[in-house]
Structures are given as C-alpha cells and as structure tokens.
C-alpha positions in Angstrom: 2.0 15.0 -5.4 3.1 17.3 -8.2 4.5 15.2 -11.1 7.1 18.0 -11.7 8.7 17.5 -8.3 12.2 16.2 -7.9 12.8 12.6 -6.8 10.2 11.5 -4.3 11.0 9.4 -1.3 8.5 6.5 -1.4 7.8 3.8 1.2 6.0 0.7 0.1 4.8 -1.8 2.6 4.2 -5.3 1.2 6.8 -4.5 -1.5 8.2 -7.9 -2.1 5.7 -9.0 -4.8 2.4 -8.2 -6.5 1.0 -4.7 -6.3 3.8 -3.4 -4.2 6.5 -4.6 -6.6 4.6 -3.4 -9.6 4.2 0.1 -8.1 7.9 0.3 -7.3 8.9 -0.5 -10.9 6.3 1.8 -12.3 7.6 4.7 -10.2 11.2 3.7 -10.9 10.6 4.9 -14.5 10.9 8.5 -13.1 13.9 7.7 -10.9 12.4 8.0 -7.4 13.9 6.7 -4.2 12.4 3.7 -2.3 12.2 1.8 1.0 10.3 -1.5 0.6 9.1 -3.6 3.5 8.0 -7.3 3.5 8.6 -10.6 5.1 10.5 -12.3 2.3 14.1 -11.0 2.5 15.2 -12.9 -0.7 12.5 -11.3 -2.8 13.1 -7.8 -1.3 16.8 -8.1 -2.0 16.2 -9.1 -5.6 13.7 -6.2 -6.2 15.9 -3.6 -4.6 18.9 -4.8 -6.6 16.8 -4.4 -9.8 15.7 -0.9 -8.7 19.3 0.1 -8.1 20.3 -1.3 -11.5 17.7 1.2 -13.0 19.5 4.0 -11.2 17.2 4.3 -8.2 18.2 4.7 -4.6 16.5 1.8 -2.9 16.5 0.0 0.4 14.4 -2.6 2.2 13.4 -3.7 5.7 12.2 -7.2 6.7 9.5 -7.6 9.3 5.9 -7.5 10.3 4.3 -4.1 9.6 1.9 -4.6 12.6 4.8 -5.1 15.1 5.3 -1.7 16.7 9.0 -2.1 17.5 9.8 -3.5 14.1 7.9 -0.8 12.3 9.6 1.9 14.4 13.0 0.4 13.6 12.2 0.3 9.9 11.0 3.9 9.9 14.2 5.0 11.7 16.0 3.5 8.7 13.8 5.3 6.3 14.7 8.6 7.9 18.3 7.7 8.0 18.6 6.5 4.4 16.1 8.6 2.6 16.0 11.6 4.9 12.2 11.6 5.1 9.1 10.5 3.2 7.0 12.0 0.5 4.8 9.0 -0.4 3.5 6.1 1.7 1.8 3.2 0.0 0.4 1.1 2.8 0.0 -2.0 0.8 0.7 -5.0 3.0 -2.3 -7.3 3.3 -3.6 -10.7 4.4 -6.8 -12.4 3.3 -8.6 -15.5 4.5 -12.0 -16.4 3.0 -14.8 -18.7 3.9 -18.1 -18.7 5.7 -17.9 -16.7 8.9 -18.3 -19.6 11.3 -15.5 -21.5 9.6 -12.9 -18.8 10.0 -10.6 -19.0 13.0 -9.4 -16.5 15.6 -5.9 -16.8 14.2 -7.3 -15.8 10.8 -9.1 -12.9 12.4 -6.0 -11.7 14.2 -3.8 -12.1 11.1 -6.1 -10.0 9.0 -6.9 -7.2 11.5 -3.2 -7.0 12.6 -1.8 -6.6 9.1 -4.7 -4.9 7.3 -5.7 -2.4 10.0 -3.1 -2.2 12.8 -0.3 -2.1 10.3 -1.9 0.7 8.3 -2.5 2.7 11.5 1.1 2.3 12.7 2.6 3.5 9.5 0.2 6.4 9.1 0.9 7.4 12.6 4.6 7.5 11.9 4.6 9.3 8.5 2.0 11.9 9.1 3.9 14.2 11.5 6.8 14.4 8.9 4.5 15.1 6.1 2.6 17.7 8.0 5.9 19.3 9.0 6.9 19.7 5.3 3.3 20.7 4.3 3.3 18.0 1.6 2.9 14.3 1.1 0.7 11.6 -0.3 -0.7 8.6 1.6 -2.2 5.8 -0.4 -3.8 2.7 1.3 -4.4 -0.4 -0.7 -8.0 -1.1 0.2 -10.3 -3.2 -2.0 -13.6 -3.2 -3.8 -14.7 -5.0 -0.6 -13.9 -1.8 1.3 -16.9 -0.3 -0.5 -19.3 -3.2 -0.6 -19.7 -6.7 0.9 -19.8 -10.3 -0.4 -20.4 -13.8 0.9 -17.4 -15.6 2.3 -15.4 -12.3 2.7 -16.7 -11.2 6.1 -13.5 -10.6 8.0 -11.4 -9.4 5.0 -14.2 -7.0 4.0 -14.4 -5.8 7.6 -10.7 -4.9 7.6 -11.1 -3.0 4.4 -14.2 -1.2 5.6 -12.1 -0.2 8.6 -9.2 1.3 6.7 -11.7 2.9 4.3 -13.2 4.7 7.3 -9.8 5.5 8.7 -8.7 7.2 5.5 -11.9 9.1 5.0 -11.7 10.5 8.5 -8.0 11.3 7.9 -8.9 13.2 4.8 -11.0 15.6 6.9 -8.2 15.9 9.4 -5.7 16.8 6.7 -7.6 19.8 5.2 -5.3 22.7 4.9 -2.1 20.8 5.6 -0.9 20.1 2.1 -1.0 16.3 2.8 -3.3 14.1 0.8 -4.8 10.6 1.5 -6.5 8.2 -0.8 -7.3 4.5 -1.2 -6.9 2.3 -4.2 -9.9 -0.2 -4.4 -9.2 -3.0 -6.8 -11.2 -6.1 -7.4 -9.3 -9.4 -7.7 -5.8 -8.9 -8.9 -3.7 -11.7 -10.5 -0.7 -11.7 -8.0 1.1 -14.4 -5.9 -1.7 -13.8 -3.4 -3.7 -16.4 -5.3 -1.0 -18.9 -5.7 -2.2 -22.4 -4.7 -5.9 -21.3 -4.6 -8.5 -22.9 -6.9 -9.6 -19.7 -8.6 -9.8 -18.5 -12.3 -7.1 -15.8 -12.6 -7.6 -15.2 -16.4 -10.2 -12.5 -15.9 -8.5 -10.7 -13.0 -6.9 -7.3 -13.0 -3.1 -7.2 -13.4 -0.7 -5.7 -10.9 0.3 -3.3 -13.6 -3.3 -2.0 -13.8 -3.1 -1.1 -10.1 0.3 0.4 -10.4 -0.9 2.7 -13.1 -3.7 3.9 -10.9 -1.4 4.4 -8.0 0.9 6.5 -10.2 -2.1 8.6 -11.2 -2.7 9.4 -7.5 1.0 10.2 -6.8 1.4 12.3 -10.0 -1.9 14.3 -9.6 -1.7 18.1 -9.7 -1.6 20.1 -6.6 -5.1 21.4 -7.6 -6.7 18.0 -7.2 -7.1 15.6 -4.3 -8.2 12.1 -5.4 -10.4 10.3 -2.8 -10.3 6.7 -4.1 -10.0 4.8 -7.3 -12.2 1.8 -7.8 -10.9 -0.7 -10.4 -12.9 -3.7 -11.7 -11.8 -6.3 -14.2 -12.3 -5.4 -17.8 -12.9 -9.0 -18.8 -16.4 -10.4 -18.0 
C-alpha cells in the first residue's frame, strides 16, 4: 500500500495479543481503521477500547477463524462497519511441538485448521473486494519454519510451508491486479504464545520487531512488491 493513502481499513486475525495486538497499535499511530478477530472477548474489547481512545475507528469479532460460518459472519460485519478492506493480516496461529510420533490427531487438526484453513478462508473472502478496487495488501504471518525445517516442529512447519506455498502461488495469480501478497517470517517471538512453556524468552524477537516489519510491507511504495521478510533474533 502507498503510505500516503488515506485511512486504511485493516483486518487482523489473531488480534487479541502478541503480534496482532502490536501491529494494531503500530498502525494506529497513523489513525487507520481496524477489525480484530480472536477468541478472547475480554482482551479484544480492551484493545479495541484503547484503539478508540487513540482516535481510531475499531471493532472486533469473536470466534474461530477456521469456522466458515463464523468467518463469513465476521466478514459481513467488516463490510458493514468499515465498508471494505485494504489490508488483511492473517495472523491467527496455533503451535504444538514434539517428536512427530508423540503428536496427536487433535493437535494436527488444531494446527492445520487455524494455520492453513483459516488463512484460506480469509483470503478467499477479501480477494474479490481487493481485486474489485484494484488495490490491497495481504500479509500472512508465516514463520522461519515456513522456509526451513527443524526437529520437533514437524506439523507446525508443515502448516507454515503450506501457507508459504499458498501465498507464493497467489502472488503469481495477482500479477496485474494492483493487489499484493506477502508473508512475514519471524523466528521465535516473545509473546503470550510461550506462556507456561519452559523456554528462554530473553533472546527472542519482540512483537514490536514484527509490527515494524509488517508496517514496512503495508507502507511500501506502489513501485515495490515485498515477497517476504525473514526476521531472526539479534541476540545470540
């Protein structure tokens, strides 16, 4: 998107904490309009209230991004309240880690439903509108594991490779439309995602790091089309 454009209509899935929340507040500095989705109504209400206090038009929807009926209901609200969409950050994600044989079918379903099906549903809904207006920016929160693999990450990495391929194919489909698609590919990020897990968070990326990179994609000039941004922790 062009940074000089008027207020943008931004959808953020997984907007109740972490990266989604950080992106909302980063973009709020420029007074854009927001629709956030998530499963935690209390958190969403708090964030939307804060965005409104900053002078932003902001709304939220509660539900599972991979549930077709719920997603369609939320998208209907987006069109009603925002009048359309200029930016989609498909950010909602689930991760379960361990040796492949120790992971369950429930963990498989949870990850593929949210990380892949959810992205597909929201892309499928926003793309016709964006193509119709000949402008728009899609950003999918992928991972460094969408570009490589690692032990104990088999299913999670598989979902991120899937959305990476989805977006790369989409980029070819979008040529000549004025609509852009990109992924953000961070390593481990210090967010509530890691709450209760026995991991060292001191050397992780911050959600603000990711929000800054997302802003770079949204604010890029019309003459550029960022493919993906890979972020790795600066502390070794």
